[in-house]
Steps between C-alpha positions, in 0.01 A plus 500: 500500500869584589673413834506861582124536444436187726720636774292834485167313515626315818498832682112503478365441852333165584170708569525663171563172320208347676275783409613478141434136471148544656366787299702480174580136470534522100694831484866578520413878500825681459730217612636400158593829361515733794601270805657788694171696475295194574704472816411847611130481405426159629665541840306828546167441344468137590669491841563832671182682403243213580674394811530849642311523824162652437515435128513129579152549651352502157370162386602381151158574342504872628850531396440404147179683472703823593781410264263452203330838585850646512596379162187624343546839656859517373412373164743199537341272245792260455532451874115460531508202268756325705343584827146373423604130534688565816181680632297180415764289686450737792125412507338792299205384277465585138194711605702696755773576259241598249325722736821689601569551127146629426502744779825657376304636215332749743839633623712456187277518198403235261788604250750402763320185635390333177847345424494356842152353456617340169823370662306358793257302271812354327655396824189372640439283189847372527430395853197302384236748624182500288387845394287702556474473872160512673359867523562691823269797450232554756336831351291611208509828306212608719667404839872574437495862623313423828707194563826701437387779731448232768849360432643854543324546822608154626857598425525868559204581738163661487647818352493320161131445493431795277849544343365389160303821465751734671743745330473762225229423240749477217706239663224328717486223250840373601377447866203312359730285278716428810201361676342312221804386308809490728303366800174377353652296206818377685487515877157316512633204303555158678839327487671755722372655827516867582824474706676327208372756251614793712837341535545451123387871446765604754753315277369638174522854634850463659651336221398737211613804689368857482169389697616589862173681594291209379753257656482675844121468470500135416744426776268662750216298342712167530555576876125582546394168379769291673824508294684682775829710481720196578325301221557788244864542596547124433323527168709793385820322633416178309449690176818702529715259282264550215451893503822622664570722803357842390140388452515267799617794724214714348258240585622464857478870543138498391424218743653709771301807419179281483578354842561846649172611358309209646 
């Protein structure tokens, strides 16, 4: 590394440097080839953002669970690979990371999530994790719809009790699938609780864009089960370096709309 590069690196703040050494001890990220960009990114993403009042209320496990969901939603596979070891340093278990990745299928589709599942398996094996992990399912083909409906009721309220059989006849199967598959197959699994699952759903919807009606609905659901407006603003703010300003601002607008409707 040249003297000029070293001088540039010296401008990384002590807080950002400590963050880097804690969560990315074996990575130089952009420092070798793009030191000026490394300075901007690390000072912002590793210091300014996590230390912003309000955002710094997030514990490391929650912070990295949100970041992983954000990377899934934005289809950032390379960054996802690099963040998984940091998430484990932050205290997330392989089961929790797997569960977040599995749940993304309901909101992104298997075609977009399969590469992340494969990459996650590679990273976990490299970390010495034995696969497969213990199963987390709590339902059977016979109980999944009923259990999914109960999860919908727990999250959204009693109005969801008969949602699975509502709507026009030709599209009613979608509402049934939502109950049985989206909520029955995923939300009923152990490994993550409902508050964590609703938070990562908020991240999936915010980061892929074009889902503002669903994002507003799930922001409202988050608030209903205890992930309040302050928390969602902190999550959206923490994820901003990974998805940029436009989608973050859209997410904050949906949070505001949800809060007003409450």
